[in-house]
C-alpha positions, 0 to 999 in steps of 0.5 A: 499499499505503498506507506498506508497502514489503514486496510488493517483497520478496514478487514477487520471492521469487515470480519467483525461485522462493521460497516466500514465507511469510505468517505471521499476525504478530499470532500471539506472536513464539514461535509465529510462529518455529515456523511459519517453522521449519515452512514453510522458504523455498527460495532459488532455483537460482542465485540471491543468497541474499536472507536472508543476514545478515538476522537471526532471526525471523519473516521480514524486510522489504526495500524495492525499493531494497534488492531492486534493489541485491542483485540480479543485472542482466539479465532475471530467471530464472523456472524455476518451473512453474504448477503449483510452490509459489508461496507458503505462507498460514496459516489463521486458526486459529479452532479450532486451530493456524494450518496452512500452506496451500501455494498454486501458481503457478496459484492466485496467478494466477487472480484476474487473469481472475476476475470473482468472479461479478459481473455485468459491468455492475458491474465496468464501473461501477468500472473504474479506480477504487479498492479499499479494504480493511483486510485483513491481507496474511498471509491469503489475502484481502489476497493475493487484493486485492493482485493483483486491480489487476493482472486486467481490472478495472484498479483500485487497491488501497488497503490500511489496516494497521489498521482504524479505522471513521473513518479507513476512512471518511475514505479512502474519501471523500477517494480515491472508492472504487470498491468496499470490502471489509469482514469483518462485523466491521468494517461494524458498527463502521462502523454503530455508530460512525456514521462513515457519517455523517461522510464522503460514501460516495456513491463506493463502487458495491460492498460487498464483505464474507467471512470471517465470518458477515454478521448478517441484522440488520446488511444494511439498516443497511449499505445505508443506510451505503452509498447507492450501493452493491451488497452482496455476501456471499462465502463462501471459506476459504483451503485452497479459494482461490477456490472459493465462493459469492456472495450480494446483496439484490437477488437476494431471498427468500433471507434468510441464504443466502451465495449459488450457486458463482461463476465455476467453483466448485462446491459439494457437500453430504456426509455423513459418509462422503463421500456427496452429500446431496439439498437441504435436508438438512444436512452438510459443504459441500465447494467446488472450482474447477473446472479448478484442483488442490486445495492441500495444506497445507505439510509436513502429509500426515496433515491434507492426506488429511483435507481434500482429497480427489479434487479437493475441500476440506471446509470443516469449514462445516455447510451445505445447498443449497436447491432452487435451488443457493442455500448456506445455512451453518449452522454451522461443524462444530466450533461446532455444540452438541450438546445432549441428541442435538440439534444447535443452530447457533450462528449462529442464536442469534447471530442472535436475539440481535442483534435485541434493541437492547441487543446490540452484538455476541455469541457463542454457543458450547457449555460442558460440562452434565452432564445435557445433554453441552452447553449453551448459553453466550452471550458478550454485548457489550451497549450497555446492561445487560439481564438474563439474565431479561430476555433469555430473555424476549426470545428466547423468541419467536424460539428454542426452548427447547433454543436459549435460552442457558443461561449468559451471559458480560458482555464490554467486547470480543469476542477476534478474530484479525486476520481479524476472526473470533471466537476462540470456543475462548479465550471457552469457556476463560475461561468455564470457568476463572472468568475473565470475570464470568457470569450464569445 
C-alpha cells in the first residue's frame, strides 16, 4: 500500500460485522462529518468498541499492531452473512451530493473469481506480477484494486497515494508493473508530460482505463507510451460494482464504443418508463450482474427506489447498443445539452475540440440561453493561444452548426474530483457568476 496502513483497520471491521465507511477524503471537513453521521458504523456483537476514545472527525486510522492489541484472543467470530452490508462507498458526486452505496459481502468478494472479461492469455501474461494504480481508497475502483490480489490473478497491488505522472512511470519501471490502472486524466498527464519517454514501460502488458470517457485522440498516444500493452476501456459505476463493459482497440471498427458486457454483466437501453429500445436508439443505460442482488443507497429509500429496480441499476448515462451488442455512451443524462429542442452530446463536442493541437484539456457544458433554452459552452486548457473565431472555424468541419460552442472559458486547469472526473456544475456556476475570464 505504499506506506498506508489503513487497510488492516478495514479488514477487521468487515470481519466484525461493522460497516466501514469510505468518505471522499478530498471533501471539506464539514461535508465529511455529515456523511459520517448519515452512515454510522455498527460495532459487532460482543466485540470491543474499537472506536472508543477516538477523536471526533471523519473516520480514524489504525495500524495492524493497534488492532492486534485491541482484539480478543482466539478465533475471530464471523457472524456476517453474504447479503449483509460489508461497507459503504460514496459516489463521486459530480452531478450532485455524494451518496453512500451499501455493498454486501457477496459484492465485495466478487473480484476473487471475476476475470473482468479479459482474455485468459492476458491474465497468464500478468500472473504473479505487479498491479500499479493511483485510485483513491475511498472509491469503488480503489476498493477493487485492494481485493484483486486475493483472487486467481495472484498479483501484488501497488497503490500510489497521489498521482504524479513522473513518479507513476518510475514505479512502473522500478517494479516492472504488468498492469496499470488509469483514469483518462491520468493517462493524458503521462502523455502530455512525456514521462513515459524517461522510463522503461515495456513490462506493462495491460493498461486498464475507466471512470470517465476515454478521448479517442488519446488512444494511439497511449499505445505508443505502453508499446507492449493491451489497452482496455472499462465502463462501470459505484452503484453497480462489477456490472459493466470492456473494450479493447483489438476489437476493431468500434471507435467510441465502451465494448460489450463482460463476465455476467447485462446491459439494457430503456426509455423513461423502463421499456427496452431498439439497437441504435439512444436511451438510458441500465446494467446488472446476473446472480448478484442490486445494491442500495444507505439510509435513502427514495433515491434507492429511483435508481435500483427489478435487479437493474439506472446509470444516469445516455447511450445505445449497436447490432453487435457493443455499448456507446453518448453523455451523462444531466450533461446532455438541449438547445432549441435538439439534444447535443457534450462528449462529441469535447472529442472534436481535442483534435485541435492547441487544446490540452476541455469540458463542454450547457448554459442558460433566452432564445434556445440552453446553449453550448466550452472550458479550455490551452497549450498555446487561439482565438474563439479560429476555434469555431476549426470546428466547422467537425460539428454541426448548433453543436459549436457559443462561449469559451480559458482556465489553467479543469476542476476535477479525486476520481479524475470533471465537475461540470462547478464550471457552469463559475461562468454564470463571472468568476472566469470568458470570450464569445
